[in-house]
C-alpha positions in Angstrom: 37.3 -16.8 42.1 37.2 -19.5 44.7 40.5 -21.1 45.6 40.2 -24.9 45.1 41.0 -27.3 47.9 43.3 -30.3 47.5 40.3 -32.7 47.3 38.4 -32.0 44.1 35.1 -33.6 45.3 35.3 -31.6 48.5 36.1 -28.4 46.6 33.0 -28.9 44.4 30.8 -29.6 47.5 32.2 -26.5 49.2 31.5 -24.3 46.2 28.1 -25.7 45.8 27.3 -25.0 49.4 28.5 -21.4 49.1 26.2 -21.0 46.0 23.3 -21.5 48.4 24.3 -18.5 50.5 22.1 -15.6 49.5 23.2 -12.0 50.0 20.3 -10.6 52.2 20.1 -7.3 50.4 20.8 -8.3 46.8 19.0 -11.6 47.1 21.5 -13.4 44.9 24.1 -16.0 45.7 27.4 -14.5 47.1 29.3 -16.6 44.6 27.4 -15.0 41.7 28.1 -11.5 43.1 31.9 -12.0 43.3 31.8 -11.8 47.0 33.8 -15.0 47.6 37.5 -14.0 47.3 38.8 -17.4 48.4 37.9 -20.6 50.1 40.0 -23.6 51.2 39.8 -26.6 53.5 42.8 -28.1 55.3 43.5 -31.7 56.1 41.9 -31.3 59.5 38.6 -30.2 57.9 38.9 -26.5 58.8 37.4 -24.3 56.1 38.8 -20.8 55.6 36.6 -18.4 53.7 37.2 -14.8 52.7 34.1 -12.9 51.9 34.1 -9.4 50.2 31.5 -7.0 51.6 30.2 -4.2 49.4 31.0 -1.6 52.1 32.9 -1.8 55.4 29.8 -0.9 57.5 27.6 -3.6 55.9 24.6 -3.9 58.3 24.1 -7.6 57.6 27.7 -8.8 57.9 26.7 -11.0 60.8 23.9 -12.6 58.7 26.3 -13.3 55.9 28.9 -14.8 58.3 26.3 -17.0 60.0 24.7 -18.2 56.7 28.1 -19.0 55.2 29.2 -20.9 58.3 26.0 -22.9 58.4 26.3 -23.8 54.7 29.9 -25.0 55.0 29.4 -27.0 58.2 26.7 -28.9 56.3 29.3 -30.2 53.9 30.7 -33.7 54.8 34.4 -33.3 55.6 34.1 -29.8 56.9 34.6 -29.7 60.7 35.1 -26.0 61.4 34.7 -22.7 59.6 36.7 -19.5 59.8 35.2 -16.6 57.9 37.2 -13.5 57.2 35.4 -10.3 56.0 37.1 -7.9 53.7 35.7 -4.9 51.7 35.5 -4.7 47.9 37.9 -2.4 46.1 36.4 0.4 44.0 37.2 -1.8 40.9 35.3 -4.7 42.4 32.3 -2.5 43.3 32.2 -1.1 39.8 32.2 -4.7 38.4 29.3 -5.5 40.8 27.3 -2.5 39.7 27.9 -3.4 36.1 26.7 -7.0 36.8 23.6 -5.7 38.5 22.7 -2.8 36.2 24.0 -4.2 32.9 26.9 -3.1 30.7 28.2 0.3 31.6 26.2 0.2 34.9 23.8 2.8 33.4 21.2 4.3 35.7 17.6 4.5 34.6 14.1 3.2 35.6 14.3 -0.5 34.9 10.6 -1.0 35.1 10.2 1.1 31.9 12.5 -1.1 29.9 10.9 -2.8 26.9 11.7 -6.3 28.3 10.4 -5.6 31.9 7.8 -8.0 33.1 7.3 -6.3 36.4 3.7 -5.4 37.2 3.6 -1.9 38.8 0.7 -1.1 41.1 0.2 2.5 42.4 -2.0 2.1 45.5 -4.1 5.3 45.7 -7.0 6.7 47.8 -9.0 9.8 47.7 -8.5 10.6 51.4 -6.3 9.5 54.3 -7.3 7.1 57.0 -8.7 4.4 54.7 -5.9 1.9 55.4 -4.1 2.3 52.1 -0.7 1.6 53.5 -1.8 -1.5 55.5 -3.4 -2.8 52.3 -0.2 -2.2 50.3 2.0 -3.9 52.8 -0.2 -7.0 53.2 -0.7 -7.4 49.5 3.1 -7.2 48.9 3.8 -9.7 51.7 1.0 -12.1 50.5 2.6 -12.1 47.0 6.1 -12.7 48.4 4.7 -15.6 50.5 3.6 -17.2 47.2 7.2 -17.0 46.0 7.0 -13.9 43.9 9.7 -11.2 43.9 8.1 -8.1 45.3 9.2 -4.5 46.1 7.5 -1.5 47.8 8.2 2.2 47.2 6.8 4.2 50.1 5.9 7.2 47.9 3.9 8.9 50.7 6.7 11.2 51.6 4.8 13.3 54.1 3.0 10.4 55.8 5.5 7.5 55.4 4.5 4.5 57.4 5.6 1.4 55.5 8.9 0.8 57.4 7.0 0.7 60.7 4.3 -1.6 59.3 6.9 -4.0 58.3 9.2 -3.7 61.3 12.1 -2.3 59.4 14.6 -0.4 61.4 17.8 -0.8 59.4 18.9 1.9 56.9 19.5 1.1 53.2 23.1 0.3 52.2 24.8 2.6 49.8 27.3 1.3 47.2 28.5 4.5 45.7 25.5 5.8 43.8 23.5 2.6 44.1 21.1 2.0 47.1 20.4 -1.4 48.3 16.9 -1.5 50.0 16.3 -3.4 53.2 14.3 -6.6 52.9 11.5 -7.7 55.2 9.4 -10.9 54.7 11.0 -11.3 51.3 9.9 -7.8 50.2 12.4 -5.1 49.2 11.4 -1.7 50.7 12.5 1.9 50.3 11.0 4.9 52.1 12.0 8.4 52.9 11.5 7.4 56.5 14.8 5.5 56.2 16.7 8.7 55.6 15.3 10.9 58.4 16.0 10.7 62.1 13.3 10.0 64.6 9.9 11.3 63.8 11.3 14.3 61.9 8.7 15.8 59.5 9.5 16.2 55.8 8.6 19.7 54.5 9.2 19.6 50.7 7.7 21.3 47.8 6.6 19.6 44.6 10.0 19.5 42.7 11.7 17.9 45.6 9.0 15.2 45.9 9.4 14.4 42.2 13.2 14.2 42.6 12.9 11.9 45.6 10.6 9.5 43.8 12.8 9.6 40.7 15.8 8.7 42.9 14.0 5.8 44.5 13.3 4.4 41.0 16.7 5.0 39.5 19.2 4.7 42.3 17.6 1.9 44.3 18.5 -1.6 43.1 15.4 -3.8 43.3 16.6 -6.5 40.8 14.1 -8.4 38.8 10.7 -8.1 40.4 7.4 -9.7 39.6 5.5 -6.9 41.3 6.3 -3.4 42.5 3.8 -1.5 44.8 3.9 2.2 45.3 2.1 3.5 48.4 0.9 6.9 47.2 -0.2 9.8 49.4 -4.0 10.5 49.4 -5.4 12.6 46.6 -4.2 13.6 43.1 -1.3 15.8 43.9 2.3 16.0 42.9 3.3 12.4 43.6 0.4 11.0 41.6 1.4 13.1 38.6 5.0 12.2 39.0 4.2 8.5 39.1 2.3 8.9 35.8 5.3 10.6 34.3 8.0 8.3 35.7 6.0 5.0 35.5 3.5 5.4 32.7 2.7 1.7 32.7 1.7 1.7 36.4 -1.8 0.4 37.1 -3.9 2.1 39.8 -5.4 0.3 42.7 -8.0 2.5 44.5 -8.6 1.9 48.2 -11.9 3.2 49.7 -14.2 2.5 52.6 -17.9 1.5 52.1 -19.0 5.1 53.1 -20.6 6.9 50.2 -18.6 10.1 51.0 -15.3 8.2 50.9 -16.2 6.6 47.6 -17.0 9.9 46.1 -13.6 11.3 47.0 -11.8 8.0 45.9 -13.4 8.3 42.5 -11.1 11.3 41.8 -8.0 9.2 42.6 -9.0 6.6 40.0 -10.4 9.0 37.4 -6.9 10.6 37.1 -6.2 7.7 34.8 -8.3 9.4 32.1 -5.7 12.2 32.1 -2.6 10.1 32.5 -3.5 7.2 30.2 -3.0 4.7 33.0 -5.1 1.6 33.7 -7.2 1.2 36.8 -6.5 -2.4 38.0 -9.4 -2.4 40.5 -11.0 -1.2 43.6 -10.4 -2.5 47.1 -13.0 -1.8 49.9 -11.4 -1.7 53.3 -13.2 -1.6 56.7 -16.2 -3.2 55.0 -17.8 -4.6 58.2 -17.2 -5.9 61.7 -17.8 -9.5 62.3 -19.9 -10.0 65.5 -19.5 -12.9 68.0 -22.9 -14.3 66.9 -21.8 -14.5 63.3 -23.5 -11.3 62.2 -22.0 -8.3 60.6 -22.0 -4.7 61.7 -21.6 -2.2 58.9 -20.0 0.7 60.8 -19.3 2.8 57.6 -22.3 1.8 55.6 -22.2 -0.6 52.6 -21.8 -0.7 48.9 -19.3 2.1 48.5 -16.7 -0.1 46.9 -19.1 -1.6 44.3 -20.5 1.9 43.4 -17.0 3.2 43.0 -16.0 0.3 40.7 -19.1 0.9 38.5 -18.4 4.7 38.4 -14.8 4.2 37.4 -15.8 1.6 34.8 -18.0 4.2 33.2 -15.4 7.0 33.6 -12.4 5.2 32.2 -14.3 3.2 29.6 -12.9 -0.2 30.7 -13.9 -2.8 33.3 -12.8 -1.9 36.8 -13.5 -4.7 39.2 -14.1 -4.7 42.9 -11.2 -6.9 43.9 -12.4 -7.6 47.5 -13.9 -6.4 50.7 -11.7 -6.4 53.8 -13.4 -6.5 57.2 -12.4 -4.5 60.3 -10.1 -6.6 62.4 -8.3 -5.7 65.6 -5.5 -8.1 64.7 -4.9 -6.1 61.5 -4.1 -3.0 63.6 -2.1 -5.0 66.1 0.0 -6.6 63.3 0.7 -3.2 61.9 1.8 -1.8 65.3 4.1 -4.8 65.8 5.5 -4.8 62.3 4.0 -8.2 61.4 1.5 -8.0 58.5 -1.7 -9.9 59.3 -1.4 -12.1 56.2 1.7 -13.6 57.8 1.0 -13.4 61.5 -2.7 -14.2 61.6 -3.3 -15.8 58.2 -6.5 -17.6 59.3 -8.4 -14.4 60.1 -11.2 -13.0 57.8 -9.2 -9.9 57.0 -6.1 -11.9 56.1 -8.2 -14.2 53.9 -9.7 -11.2 52.1 -6.2 -9.6 51.6 -4.7 -12.9 50.4 -7.7 -13.4 48.0 -7.0 -10.0 46.5 -3.3 -10.8 46.2 -4.2 -14.0 44.5 -6.2 -12.1 41.8 -3.2 -9.8 41.2 -0.8 -12.8 40.9 -3.1 -14.5 38.5 -3.1 -11.6 36.0 -1.3 -12.6 32.9 1.7 -10.6 31.9 1.6 -9.9 28.1 4.7 -10.5 25.9 3.5 -8.3 23.1 6.3 -6.2 21.7 9.0 -7.8 23.8 12.2 -9.4 22.4 12.3 -13.1 23.2 15.8 -13.7 22.1 14.8 -16.4 19.6 16.8 -16.9 16.4 15.5 -18.7 13.3 17.3 -22.0 12.4 
């Protein structure tokens, strides 16, 4: 609880200001999370604030200090701010976990709960090298830029690349058995790459892959999300099967290039839905063409593969599978990935960014059904 100051109006203003300070990992106000132990303002206008961190080595302690200081200095009557950082007791951490996870702090996959409104997209491809991870990252960032709450699970354990594409270098924060994912561009991200040193390879068999994915979905606290993207490894192996088991409501987004051979292979990645009972949300054609200086287009990998794939999958799964968009080749897309700045944010005016944003807009516009959900309404 916040300690009141002598001036009631000033106390209310100070508490209101602290309510605007968002924990950078949990993405909720520090006042709501029980992180404000006390706050007071003396007669000279010096505010003294005590903030409780979840762990002593909190990587974003400086961010919290800076944000709290800025918020308090904006309050009329506050001339200076002293921030003291302490660490939560085990009892306080247990209370936080219960607040976040619900009564009892029970672990489970929240996206499978009956009341979950999170749209889960498993981004798949038949083969590697079609730009699946870049598409995943840019779609997530484009949705976050629209104000949606978005998360990414980098499920490509052997070929993880999402942290690099988003410029993430900090490790996740552990609060006992709960993992707080790093946040970049408003997107919460978890990847096995955050748990290995350097460029160390991951050599695991199927059961270990399943367990890693399960832990990402149960132990990582994403909070309430509008959309969760899973960047799958190429093909229809262990991870694709595990996703179907752990997230049966996940919808499949199939990424391909225009080349006929690539579309043939990608068809298998989408057709797995007939065995798992999942829905195929659509096809995304990447590297569709190269725009020339004279305004023409060079189709380096042929044309039509994405549309053909969408038609084949429509026939295979027995439901309409749309071609959501065609993304042109763009040097700035590659440069943005190397720099950790997705093109939809760094070069939003380019044709590739426009195509990706257009696809993200279609995903955002999809209605989320309320059938079978408890609305909490009582008859009068």
